C-alpha positions in Angstrom: 237.4 71.3 140.0 238.7 67.7 139.6 238.1 67.9 135.8 239.9 71.2 135.4 242.9 70.0 137.5 243.1 66.9 135.3 244.1 69.0 132.4 246.3 71.7 134.2 248.7 71.7 137.1 246.5 74.1 139.0 242.7 74.2 138.3 242.6 77.3 140.4 244.7 79.3 138.0 242.3 78.3 135.1 239.3 79.2 136.9 240.8 82.6 137.9 241.6 83.3 134.3 238.2 82.5 133.1 236.7 84.6 135.9 239.0 87.5 135.0 238.1 87.2 131.2 234.4 87.3 132.2 235.0 90.6 134.2 237.0 92.1 131.4 234.2 91.3 128.9 231.5 92.6 131.2 233.3 95.9 131.7 234.1 96.1 128.0 230.4 95.6 127.0 229.4 98.2 129.7 231.8 100.7 128.2 230.5 99.9 124.7 226.9 100.6 125.7 228.1 103.9 127.4 229.9 105.0 124.3 226.8 104.2 122.1 224.7 106.3 124.5 227.2 109.2 124.3 227.3 109.0 120.5 223.6 109.0 120.4 223.5 112.2 122.6 226.2 114.0 120.6 224.3 113.1 117.4 221.2 114.9 118.9 223.1 118.2 119.7 221.7 120.9 117.6 218.6 119.0 116.4 216.4 120.1 119.4 214.7 122.9 117.6 215.0 126.7 118.0 215.2 127.9 121.6 213.2 131.1 122.4 216.2 132.4 124.4 218.4 132.2 121.4 219.5 135.6 120.2 219.6 134.3 116.6 216.1 132.7 116.9 214.4 135.1 114.6 216.9 134.6 111.8 216.8 130.8 112.4 212.9 130.9 112.2 213.0 132.9 108.9 215.5 130.3 107.4 213.3 127.4 108.6 210.2 129.1 107.0 212.1 129.6 103.8 213.3 125.9 103.7 209.6 124.7 104.3 208.3 127.1 101.6 210.9 125.7 99.2 209.9 122.2 100.0 206.3 123.0 99.5 206.9 124.6 96.3 209.0 121.7 95.1 206.3 119.2 96.0 203.7 121.4 94.1 205.9 120.9 90.9 206.2 117.2 91.6 202.3 116.9 92.1 201.6 119.0 89.0 203.9 116.7 87.0 202.3 113.6 88.5 198.7 114.8 87.6 199.9 115.6 84.0 201.8 112.5 83.2 200.9 110.0 85.9 204.5 109.4 87.0 207.6 111.2 88.3 209.7 109.8 85.6 211.0 112.6 83.3 211.0 115.1 86.2 214.4 116.6 86.9 215.5 115.5 90.3 218.4 113.8 92.2 218.5 110.2 93.0 218.0 110.8 96.7 214.8 113.0 96.1 213.5 110.3 93.6 214.2 107.5 96.2 212.4 109.6 99.0 209.4 110.2 96.8 209.1 106.5 95.8 209.5 105.5 99.3 206.7 107.8 100.6 204.5 106.6 97.7 205.1 102.9 98.7 204.3 103.8 102.3 201.3 106.2 101.9 199.6 105.1 98.7 201.4 102.6 96.4 203.2 103.7 93.3 199.9 104.6 91.6 199.1 107.2 94.3 200.2 110.8 94.0 203.8 111.8 95.4 203.8 113.0 98.9 206.4 115.1 100.7 
């Protein structure tokens, strides 16, 4: 207290200000963590699958099956091209798909391994 009071008229005022800043910071970080948790929850809405009590469940399941079949057929094309040419270069695809396939190759079998979905 003597050191603080040597630099200010009232050391008590400085200590109270520091304590107040600490409280504000602590509350602010608590609110930040809460906001991040709420954002995580909001991002998960709608990604929990198809509920059996959903009246649109049959249509959603048909759509999901169609998407999976399309993905499977696309990977059949990619794998056939790979077997014939030994590379995915020259195959018509977007940058995102090419990056995803390259990343899967790196993870699952190296760039010499066949593409994986």
